[in-house]
C-alpha positions in Angstrom: -36.2 110.1 -10.3 -36.0 109.3 -6.6 -36.0 105.5 -5.8 -38.5 104.3 -3.2 -39.5 101.0 -2.2 -43.1 101.4 -2.3 -43.9 98.1 -3.9 -41.7 96.0 -1.7 -40.8 93.7 -4.6 -44.4 92.9 -5.4 -44.9 91.4 -8.8 -47.2 93.7 -11.0 -48.7 92.6 -14.2 -48.4 95.4 -16.7 -51.1 94.9 -19.6 -50.6 97.7 -22.2 -50.2 97.8 -26.0 -48.6 101.1 -26.4 -45.1 100.9 -25.9 -44.4 104.6 -26.1 -46.5 105.0 -22.9 -45.5 102.0 -21.2 -41.7 102.5 -20.9 -41.9 105.5 -18.3 -44.3 103.3 -16.3 -42.0 100.7 -16.2 -39.0 102.7 -15.0 -41.3 104.2 -12.4 -42.6 100.9 -11.1 -39.1 99.3 -11.0 -37.6 102.6 -9.3 -40.1 102.0 -6.8 -39.6 98.4 -5.9 -41.9 96.6 -8.1 -41.1 93.6 -10.2 -42.8 94.2 -13.3 -44.4 91.3 -15.3 -44.7 92.4 -18.9 -45.6 94.5 -20.7 -48.2 92.3 -22.2 -49.7 93.7 -25.4 -52.7 91.8 -25.9 -55.8 90.1 -24.2 -54.7 86.6 -25.3 -51.2 87.0 -24.0 -52.3 88.4 -20.8 -54.6 85.5 -20.0 -52.1 82.9 -21.0 -49.7 84.9 -18.8 -52.2 84.6 -15.8 -52.1 80.8 -16.3 -48.4 80.4 -16.2 -46.7 79.7 -12.9 -45.6 82.5 -10.8 -47.4 84.9 -8.3 -49.0 88.1 -9.2 -49.6 90.7 -6.6 -51.2 93.2 -8.6 -52.1 94.4 -12.1 -52.4 97.5 -14.3 -54.9 97.0 -17.2 -55.3 99.1 -20.3 -58.9 98.8 -21.2 -58.4 98.6 -25.0 -56.0 96.0 -26.2 -55.5 96.1 -30.0 -59.2 96.6 -30.4 -60.3 94.2 -27.4 -61.5 95.1 -24.2 -59.6 93.7 -21.2 -62.7 92.8 -19.2 -62.2 89.1 -19.3 -58.8 89.5 -17.9 -60.2 91.7 -15.1 -63.0 89.0 -14.4 -60.2 86.3 -14.0 -58.0 88.5 -11.9 -61.2 89.4 -9.6 -61.7 85.5 -9.2 -58.2 85.0 -7.9 -58.5 88.1 -5.8 -55.6 90.0 -7.5 -56.0 93.7 -7.0 -56.0 95.6 -10.3 -56.7 99.1 -11.7 -57.8 100.2 -15.0 -55.4 102.6 -16.8 -57.0 104.4 -19.7 -57.6 107.3 -21.9 -61.3 106.4 -22.1 -64.0 107.6 -19.9 -65.0 105.5 -16.8 -68.4 104.9 -18.2 -67.0 102.2 -20.3 -66.3 100.2 -17.5 -69.0 97.7 -16.6 -70.9 97.9 -13.5 -69.4 94.7 -12.1 -66.1 96.6 -11.9 -67.6 99.6 -9.9 -65.2 99.4 -7.1 -62.1 99.1 -9.3 -60.1 102.4 -9.8 -60.1 103.8 -13.2 -56.9 105.9 -13.6 -56.4 108.5 -16.4 -53.1 108.1 -18.5 -50.7 109.0 -17.8 -51.0 107.3 -14.5 -49.2 108.5 -11.3 -47.2 105.9 -9.4 -48.7 107.0 -6.1 -52.3 106.6 -7.6 -51.3 103.0 -8.5 -49.9 102.3 -5.3 -52.7 103.7 -3.4 -54.8 101.4 -5.3 -52.9 98.1 -5.4 -51.2 98.1 -2.0 -53.2 96.5 0.9 -52.7 99.6 3.2 -52.3 102.2 0.4 -49.3 104.5 0.5 -48.2 106.6 3.4 -44.7 107.0 3.8 -42.4 105.3 1.4 -39.1 103.8 2.8 -36.1 105.0 0.9 -33.9 102.2 -0.6 -30.6 102.5 1.2 -27.8 103.5 -0.9 -24.9 101.0 -1.1 -21.9 101.9 0.7 -18.4 101.0 0.2 -16.3 99.7 3.0 -12.7 100.3 3.4 -10.8 97.4 2.5 
């Protein structure tokens, strides 16, 4: 997997209860310059994480968390003006109309779709992370 600094150290909250799906996504996010906060597997834990100190620059939300919809967290993120996307296997019609402008990405989600939705200017040309070089000593 190529490493790019698409996210530039941004802190991305990952709210997902399926650890089989989340492992690859964490690797992709980190390889592309994100600092992953989570994964957080439940609505209650996600709301608690939102109340804790530390900035969040964006969020990826699974719609169904252990039988609960994530929409109260989405409301809280919207109030704080933190960009987020829904990542789900559900049809987009499950999303309430108040989130009509929020991207609904099908699982498995592609890193470029996430970046285009969460980053202020989207993604145009990722900057390569420079390789570490050894200096003659």
